[in-house]
C-alpha positions in Angstrom: -12.6 14.9 -4.8 -15.3 14.9 -1.5 -14.9 13.8 1.9 -16.0 10.6 3.6 -17.3 8.8 6.5 -14.5 5.9 5.4 -11.3 5.6 4.3 -9.9 1.9 3.6 -6.3 2.7 2.3 -4.2 4.8 4.5 -0.7 4.2 6.0 1.8 4.9 9.0 5.1 4.4 10.3 4.5 1.1 10.5 5.6 1.1 7.2 6.3 4.2 4.8 3.8 6.6 6.1 4.5 9.9 8.0 2.1 9.5 11.0 2.1 7.2 14.5 -0.8 4.8 13.9 -2.7 7.1 16.8 -1.5 10.6 15.0 -3.4 9.6 11.8 -6.2 8.2 13.9 -6.6 12.1 15.4 -6.1 13.1 11.5 -9.0 10.9 10.5 -11.2 11.7 13.0 -10.7 15.6 12.1 -11.6 15.0 9.0 -14.9 12.9 9.9 -13.7 9.7 8.9 -15.6 7.2 11.3 -14.2 3.9 9.6 -11.0 3.4 9.1 -8.3 0.8 8.0 -4.2 1.2 8.3 -3.2 -0.8 5.6 0.6 -0.7 5.6 3.3 -2.1 3.8 3.3 -5.9 4.9 3.3 -5.3 8.2 0.5 -5.2 10.5 2.3 -3.5 13.1 0.4 -0.3 12.4 -3.1 -1.9 13.2 -2.2 -3.6 16.3 -1.1 -0.5 18.4 -4.3 1.2 17.5 -6.0 -2.4 18.2 -4.7 -2.6 21.6 -5.6 0.5 22.6 -9.1 2.1 23.5 -10.3 3.9 20.9 -12.8 6.9 20.8 -16.4 6.5 20.6 -17.7 6.4 17.4 -14.8 4.8 15.4 -14.6 1.7 13.7 -11.0 0.1 13.2 -10.7 -2.6 10.5 -7.9 -4.8 10.2 -5.7 -4.3 7.2 -2.7 -4.4 5.1 -1.3 -4.0 1.4 0.7 -6.5 0.5 3.4 -6.9 -2.3 3.2 -9.5 -4.8 3.6 -10.5 -8.2 1.6 -10.9 -11.3 4.1 -12.4 -13.9 7.1 -9.5 -13.6 4.7 -7.3 -12.7 4.8 -5.9 -9.0 1.1 -5.7 -8.1 -0.2 -4.5 -4.4 -3.5 -5.7 -2.8 -4.9 -4.5 0.3 -6.4 -7.1 2.4 -9.4 -6.1 5.1 -11.2 -7.2 7.6 -9.0 -10.4 8.3 -7.6 -11.7 11.5 -4.2 -10.1 12.1 -3.0 -12.2 14.8 -3.6 -15.6 12.5 -0.1 -17.5 12.6 -0.6 -17.2 8.8 -0.3 -13.4 8.7 3.0 -13.7 11.3 4.7 -16.1 9.0 4.0 -14.3 5.7 5.2 -10.9 7.3 8.3 -12.3 8.7 9.0 -13.7 4.8 8.4 -10.5 3.5 11.1 -8.8 6.0 13.7 -10.7 5.3 12.7 -9.8 2.0 13.3 -6.5 2.4 16.5 -6.8 4.8 18.2 -8.2 1.5 17.3 -6.1 -1.3 17.6 -3.0 1.1 21.8 -4.9 1.5 21.8 -5.8 -2.2 20.5 -1.8 -2.5 23.4 -0.4 -0.2 26.3 -2.4 -2.0 25.4 -1.3 -5.2 25.5 2.1 -4.3 28.6 2.3 -2.4 30.2 0.7 -5.5 28.8 3.3 -7.6 29.3 6.3 -5.5 32.2 5.7 -3.3 30.5 6.1 0.3 30.3 3.9 3.2 27.5 3.4 5.7 24.9 3.8 3.4 22.2 1.5 5.1 22.9 2.3 8.4 21.7 5.7 7.6 19.0 4.5 5.9 17.9 2.2 8.8 18.1 5.0 10.7 15.9 7.2 8.7 13.0 4.2 8.3 13.3 3.4 11.9 11.6 0.3 10.5 11.1 -1.0 6.7 14.2 0.7 4.7 13.1 1.6 1.0 14.4 3.6 -2.1 13.0 6.4 -0.7 15.3 6.1 2.1 18.3 5.6 0.5 17.4 8.8 -1.7 17.3 11.0 1.4 20.6 9.7 2.5 21.9 10.9 -1.3 20.8 13.9 -0.3 21.8 14.5 2.9 25.7 13.6 1.9 25.5 16.0 -1.0 25.5 13.1 -3.7 22.3 14.7 -5.2 20.3 17.5 -4.6 16.7 16.0 -3.9 15.0 12.8 -4.2 14.1 13.2 -7.7 17.7 13.3 -8.8 18.8 10.4 -6.9 15.8 8.4 -8.6 16.8 9.8 -11.5 20.4 8.7 -11.1 20.4 5.8 -9.0 17.4 4.4 -7.5 14.6 4.4 -10.8 13.7 2.2 -12.7 16.9 0.4 -14.9 19.0 2.5 -12.7 21.7 1.0 -10.2 20.0 0.9 -7.2 16.6 -0.6 -8.8 17.0 -3.9 -7.2 14.4 -6.4 -8.0 12.8 -8.9 -5.4 10.8 -12.2 -6.0 7.7 -11.4 -3.9 5.1 -13.6 -3.5 2.5 -14.3 -6.5 -0.7 -12.6 -6.7 -2.3 -15.8 -6.0 -0.9 -16.6 -2.7 -1.4 -13.0 -1.5 -4.9 -13.9 -2.5 -5.2 -17.0 -0.9 -3.7 -16.0 2.2 -5.8 -13.1 2.9 -9.5 -15.0 2.6 -7.7 -18.1 4.5 -7.6 -15.9 7.5 -11.0 -14.4 7.3 -10.3 -11.3 5.2 -11.6 -9.4 1.8 -9.1 -9.1 -1.0 -8.7 -5.5 -2.5 -6.5 -5.1 -6.2 -5.2 -1.6 -5.3 -5.1 1.9 -7.4 -5.5 -0.4 -10.7 -4.4 2.2 -12.8 -1.1 3.6 -10.8 0.9 0.7 -12.2 1.8 2.5 -15.7 0.1 -0.5 -17.6 -1.9 0.1 -20.3 -5.5 -0.1 -20.8 -5.5 -3.4 -22.1 -2.6 -4.4 -19.5 -5.2 -3.2 -16.5 -7.9 -5.3 -18.2 -6.0 -8.3 -18.4 -4.6 -8.0 -14.6 -8.2 -7.5 -13.3 -9.2 -10.3 -14.9 -6.4 -12.8 -13.6 -7.5 -10.6 -10.1 -11.0 -12.1 -10.9 -9.9 -15.4 -11.9 -7.7 -16.4 -8.7 -10.8 -15.5 -6.5 -10.3 -12.3 -6.0 -12.7 -9.5 -4.4 -12.7 -6.3 -5.3 -10.9 -3.3 -6.7 -10.3 0.0 -5.7 -12.3 2.2 -7.8 -11.7 5.5 -6.1 -8.5 6.9 -4.8 -6.6 9.8 -5.9 -5.1 10.5 -9.7 -7.7 8.2 -10.8 -10.1 10.1 -13.5 -13.8 9.9 -14.5 -13.1 8.1 -17.7 -10.8 5.3 -15.8 -13.5 4.6 -13.2 -16.2 4.2 -16.3 -13.5 1.4 -17.2 -12.9 -0.3 -14.4 -16.6 -0.2 -13.7 -17.0 -2.3 -16.6 -14.6 -4.8 -15.0 -16.4 -4.7 -12.1 -19.4 -5.9 -14.0 -17.6 -8.2 -16.0 -16.0 -10.1 -13.3 -18.7 -9.6 -10.7 -16.4 -8.0 -8.0 -17.0 -5.7 -4.9 -15.5 -1.9 -5.3 -13.3 -0.5 -2.6 -12.0 3.2 -1.9 -9.2 4.8 -0.3 -7.3 7.7 0.1 -3.9 6.0 0.1 -2.8 8.4 2.6 1.6 8.6 3.8 2.1 12.2 4.4 0.1 15.2 5.2 3.0 17.1 2.8 1.3 15.5 -0.2 -1.9 18.0 -0.6 -3.1 15.4 -2.9 -3.4 12.7 -0.2 -5.6 13.5 2.3 -7.5 11.3 5.0 -11.1 10.5 3.9 -10.3 12.1 0.3 -11.3 10.6 -3.0 -13.6 10.4 -5.8 -17.0 9.7 -5.2 -17.8 5.8 -5.7 -20.5 5.8 -8.4 -23.9 5.0 -7.0 -24.2 1.9 -8.9 -21.5 0.2 -8.1 -21.4 -2.9 -5.5 -19.4 -1.5 -2.4 -17.4 -3.9 0.4 -19.4 -2.7 2.8 -22.9 -3.8 4.8 -20.6 -6.6 6.9 -18.4 -7.8 4.2 -15.6 -6.6 6.8 -15.2 -8.0 9.8 -13.5 -5.8 12.2 
């Protein structure tokens, strides 16, 4: 892991991060980050909060978001960078995802209440989230109610894959998200390709589909990626004529493995999304 002067993948309290946008900016500046993208899940509120205020000299803020989508039956994340965050297409897409998340939260609450005999879980989860409600918030509610001892146990018993609280959502397609990002002037980046618990063969198929649909770049440097995985992704970058991006995927200071501005070095021979491709 090395420190960099840029970070194109971070999260704030606008989605599931622990720091408010301005607090994240302060942390980034302390780490020496000069180009920063706030890429909250399915919302541009974090970016707009900073963009509407006067930024310190020497800091370049890049419009960012991490869209949730589906490729076949696989949930995939695509980072959008440098798009017009005020574009009506962005607003409409955010509204769609807000509705999908609200419907999912309601269904999770009903299932958990039926399984545990508790009531009022949705209201408590909403109070904890302050915005987007996800399974981690329900996990914390179950801990607070004494149903489980910790979040890990909550996922193991109630919220993990195949459990009662694992409610599926028909997210927009991968093609829809790529088209949206590019139609609003941005760059579409496949986020952390090795973190979807896919075999190498399926990662290759995912990158191939992403490239065929017109995707611009893939993340090649992020916490947890190995040198061997970088080599495999680098081969796909060459094969499909893609660019590369990088970021910390920062969510909270509590995660020592994810620090703003800190991630593995991008191999020197990789074509990056720098040099003006990202518009601010």
